[in-house]
Short mmCIF file of the C-alpha atoms (twelve columns), coordinates in Angstrom:
data_MODEL
# 
_entry.id   MODEL 
# 
loop_
_atom_site.group_PDB 
_atom_site.id 
_atom_site.type_symbol 
_atom_site.label_atom_id 
_atom_site.label_alt_id 
_atom_site.label_comp_id 
_atom_site.label_asym_id 
_atom_site.label_seq_id 
_atom_site.Cartn_x 
_atom_site.Cartn_y 
_atom_site.Cartn_z 
_atom_site.pdbx_PDB_model_num 
ATOM 1   C CA . MET A 1   0.193   -0.122 -0.101  1 
ATOM 2   C CA . GLY A 2   2.976   2.423  0.942   1 
ATOM 3   C CA . GLN A 3   4.271   2.376  -2.970  1 
ATOM 4   C CA . LEU A 4   1.036   3.208  -4.173  1 
ATOM 5   C CA . TYR A 5   0.698   5.715  -1.883  1 
ATOM 6   C CA . TYR A 6   4.133   7.394  -3.441  1 
ATOM 7   C CA . VAL A 7   3.071   6.470  -7.222  1 
ATOM 8   C CA . LEU A 8   -0.302  8.259  -7.097  1 
ATOM 9   C CA . LEU A 9   0.995   11.187 -5.199  1 
ATOM 10  C CA . ILE A 10  4.312   11.569 -7.640  1 
ATOM 11  C CA . GLY A 11  1.740   11.169 -10.619 1 
ATOM 12  C CA . THR A 12  -0.451  13.420 -9.561  1 
ATOM 13  C CA . GLY A 13  2.917   16.277 -9.204  1 
ATOM 14  C CA . ILE A 14  3.620   14.930 -12.522 1 
ATOM 15  C CA . CYS A 15  0.281   15.882 -13.728 1 
ATOM 16  C CA . LEU A 16  0.102   19.233 -12.318 1 
ATOM 17  C CA . PHE A 17  3.535   20.677 -13.163 1 
ATOM 18  C CA . MET A 18  2.372   19.611 -17.180 1 
ATOM 19  C CA . SER A 19  -0.321  21.339 -17.076 1 
ATOM 20  C CA . LEU A 20  1.198   24.201 -15.603 1 
ATOM 21  C CA . ARG A 21  3.665   24.006 -17.934 1 
ATOM 22  C CA . THR A 22  1.448   24.155 -20.674 1 
ATOM 23  C CA . LEU A 23  1.126   28.311 -19.990 1 
ATOM 24  C CA . PHE A 24  4.311   28.921 -20.513 1 
ATOM 25  C CA . VAL A 25  4.454   27.192 -23.727 1 
ATOM 26  C CA . PRO A 26  4.087   29.520 -26.714 1 
ATOM 27  C CA . ASN A 27  0.831   28.602 -28.620 1 
ATOM 28  C CA . ARG A 28  1.391   27.468 -32.587 1 
ATOM 29  C CA . ASN A 29  -2.131  28.483 -33.900 1 
ATOM 30  C CA . ARG A 30  -1.864  32.491 -33.414 1 
ATOM 31  C CA . GLY A 31  -5.322  33.766 -33.304 1 
ATOM 32  C CA . SER A 32  -7.806  36.109 -31.378 1 
ATOM 33  C CA . LEU A 33  -7.149  36.869 -27.819 1 
ATOM 34  C CA . ILE A 34  -10.118 36.088 -26.788 1 
ATOM 35  C CA . SER A 35  -12.001 32.633 -27.913 1 
ATOM 36  C CA . PHE A 36  -13.989 30.213 -26.787 1 
ATOM 37  C CA . GLU A 37  -10.640 27.509 -27.000 1 
ATOM 38  C CA . ASN A 38  -8.976  30.129 -24.336 1 
ATOM 39  C CA . PHE A 39  -11.476 29.920 -22.068 1 
ATOM 40  C CA . LEU A 40  -11.748 26.135 -22.184 1 
ATOM 41  C CA . TYR A 41  -8.457  25.785 -21.915 1 
ATOM 42  C CA . LEU A 42  -8.241  27.912 -19.144 1 
ATOM 43  C CA . GLY A 43  -11.120 26.252 -17.930 1 
ATOM 44  C CA . MET A 44  -9.238  23.012 -18.061 1 
ATOM 45  C CA . VAL A 45  -5.840  24.443 -16.264 1 
ATOM 46  C CA . TYR A 46  -7.784  25.256 -13.410 1 
ATOM 47  C CA . PHE A 47  -10.163 21.970 -12.983 1 
ATOM 48  C CA . THR A 48  -6.330  19.912 -13.599 1 
ATOM 49  C CA . VAL A 49  -4.954  22.094 -10.764 1 
ATOM 50  C CA . LEU A 50  -7.825  22.345 -8.628  1 
ATOM 51  C CA . THR A 51  -8.203  18.185 -9.128  1 
ATOM 52  C CA . GLY A 52  -4.706  17.622 -8.565  1 
ATOM 53  C CA . PHE A 53  -4.223  19.745 -5.521  1 
ATOM 54  C CA . GLY A 54  -7.050  18.277 -3.981  1 
ATOM 55  C CA . MET A 55  -5.880  14.754 -4.721  1 
ATOM 56  C CA . VAL A 56  -2.755  15.583 -2.913  1 
ATOM 57  C CA . TYR A 57  -4.505  16.559 0.379   1 
ATOM 58  C CA . LEU A 58  -6.522  13.879 0.133   1 
ATOM 59  C CA . LEU A 59  -3.320  11.542 -0.091  1 
ATOM 60  C CA . LEU A 60  -1.330  13.010 2.520   1 
ATOM 61  C CA . GLY A 61  -4.582  12.632 4.956   1 
ATOM 62  C CA . LEU A 62  -5.245  8.858  4.453   1 
ATOM 63  C CA . TYR A 63  -1.711  7.664  4.442   1 
ATOM 64  C CA . ALA A 64  0.750   10.293 6.029   1 
ATOM 65  C CA . GLU A 65  -0.657  12.432 8.796   1 
ATOM 66  C CA . PRO A 66  -3.876  14.860 9.106   1 
ATOM 67  C CA . VAL A 67  -3.538  17.840 6.593   1 
ATOM 68  C CA . LEU A 68  -6.879  19.206 7.228   1 
ATOM 69  C CA . ALA A 69  -9.599  19.940 9.674   1 
ATOM 70  C CA . GLU A 70  -12.837 20.738 9.729   1 
ATOM 71  C CA . ALA A 71  -14.531 22.895 12.081  1 
ATOM 72  C CA . GLY A 72  -18.264 20.243 12.764  1 
ATOM 73  C CA . ARG A 73  -16.788 17.022 11.933  1 
ATOM 74  C CA . PRO A 74  -14.940 14.511 13.977  1 
ATOM 75  C CA . GLY A 75  -12.099 13.209 12.597  1 
ATOM 76  C CA . GLY A 76  -12.265 9.676  11.477  1 
ATOM 77  C CA . THR A 77  -15.187 10.355 8.333   1 
ATOM 78  C CA . ALA A 78  -15.689 8.490  5.536   1 
ATOM 79  C CA . PHE A 79  -13.359 8.470  2.596   1 
ATOM 80  C CA . LEU A 80  -16.124 10.418 0.296   1 
ATOM 81  C CA . GLN A 81  -16.493 13.352 2.863   1 
ATOM 82  C CA . LYS A 82  -12.464 13.176 3.218   1 
ATOM 83  C CA . ALA A 83  -12.461 13.383 -0.834  1 
ATOM 84  C CA . GLU A 84  -15.390 15.846 -0.790  1 
ATOM 85  C CA . THR A 85  -13.255 18.071 2.264   1 
ATOM 86  C CA . ALA A 86  -10.535 17.999 0.223   1 
ATOM 87  C CA . VAL A 87  -11.668 18.993 -3.220  1 
ATOM 88  C CA . TYR A 88  -14.024 21.820 -1.149  1 
ATOM 89  C CA . PHE A 89  -10.609 23.161 0.405   1 
ATOM 90  C CA . SER A 90  -8.336  23.114 -2.954  1 
ATOM 91  C CA . ALA A 91  -11.415 25.262 -4.751  1 
ATOM 92  C CA . MET A 92  -11.718 27.841 -1.628  1 
ATOM 93  C CA . THR A 93  -7.587  28.392 -1.481  1 
ATOM 94  C CA . LEU A 94  -7.068  28.319 -5.313  1 
ATOM 95  C CA . PHE A 95  -10.182 30.510 -6.073  1 
ATOM 96  C CA . SER A 96  -10.277 32.637 -2.918  1 
ATOM 97  C CA . VAL A 97  -8.678  32.920 0.596   1 
ATOM 98  C CA . GLY A 98  -10.899 30.488 1.937   1 
ATOM 99  C CA . HIS A 99  -13.967 30.499 4.594   1 
ATOM 100 C CA . GLY A 100 -12.207 29.263 7.580   1 
ATOM 101 C CA . ASP A 101 -14.296 26.192 8.434   1 
ATOM 102 C CA . VAL A 102 -11.760 23.743 6.650   1 
ATOM 103 C CA . VAL A 103 -8.035  24.732 8.232   1 
ATOM 104 C CA . PRO A 104 -5.026  23.013 6.838   1 
ATOM 105 C CA . LEU A 105 -2.281  21.551 9.567   1 
ATOM 106 C CA . GLY A 106 1.463   20.743 9.225   1 
ATOM 107 C CA . ALA A 107 2.526   20.260 5.700   1 
ATOM 108 C CA . GLY A 108 -1.128  21.060 4.284   1 
ATOM 109 C CA . ARG A 109 -0.089  24.974 4.986   1 
ATOM 110 C CA . TRP A 110 2.436   24.826 2.989   1 
ATOM 111 C CA . LEU A 111 0.786   23.162 0.128   1 
ATOM 112 C CA . ALA A 112 -2.062  26.084 0.660   1 
ATOM 113 C CA . LEU A 113 0.402   28.558 0.143   1 
ATOM 114 C CA . LEU A 114 1.900   26.738 -2.343  1 
ATOM 115 C CA . GLU A 115 -1.771  26.567 -4.142  1 
ATOM 116 C CA . ALA A 116 -2.871  30.083 -3.160  1 
ATOM 117 C CA . LEU A 117 -0.086  31.301 -4.744  1 
ATOM 118 C CA . VAL A 118 -0.399  29.248 -7.815  1 
ATOM 119 C CA . GLY A 119 -3.830  30.172 -8.204  1 
ATOM 120 C CA . TYR A 120 -3.145  33.918 -8.501  1 
ATOM 121 C CA . THR A 121 -0.362  33.547 -11.035 1 
ATOM 122 C CA . ILE A 122 -2.502  31.817 -13.509 1 
ATOM 123 C CA . PRO A 123 -4.695  34.685 -14.638 1 
ATOM 124 C CA . ALA A 124 -1.273  36.184 -15.266 1 
ATOM 125 C CA . ALA A 125 0.217   33.961 -16.708 1 
ATOM 126 C CA . PHE A 126 -2.814  33.264 -19.512 1 
ATOM 127 C CA . VAL A 127 -3.072  36.817 -19.869 1 
ATOM 128 C CA . ALA A 128 1.074   37.236 -20.792 1 
ATOM 129 C CA . ARG A 129 0.665   33.774 -23.190 1 
ATOM 130 C CA . ALA A 130 -2.368  35.198 -25.159 1 
ATOM 131 C CA . VAL A 131 -0.606  38.518 -25.774 1 
ATOM 132 C CA . MET A 132 2.484   36.874 -26.763 1 
ATOM 133 C CA . ASP A 133 0.377   34.516 -28.489 1 
ATOM 134 C CA . ARG A 134 -1.000  37.368 -30.555 1 
ATOM 135 C CA . GLU A 135 2.237   39.216 -31.834 1 
# 
C-alpha cells in the first residue's frame, strides 16, 4: 500500500506540473485574444490544478498525517467525505482566501500556500500567453 501512495503522489505532481507548464509554452495557433478555445483551455488548467491539489490533500490525509481539519466534523469521517473536504478546500484556496471552515495543518499549510500562489498567477500567465501568441 505504501508504494501505491508514492506512485499516486508522484503521478499527481507530474500531472500538475505538466498542466501548468502549458501556460508557458507558446501556442502554435496564433489567433484572437478572446476565443472559446482559450476559455476552455483556462478552465481545463483550473480544473487540473484544483483536482490535483485536492488529490494531494486527500492522499496525504489518508496515508501520512492529517493535513486538513474541518470544523463541525469528527476526525474519523468516511472516504467520500474526506475527498469532498479535500476538493472543497482546494477550490476555496485556489479561487479565494477560503472561508475558515476547513483549515490546513502541518504540511498542508505549505501546500495551501503553494496552491494560493498558483491560483493568483494562472490569470496573469494566461493573459501574458494570449498577448505573446497574438504578436
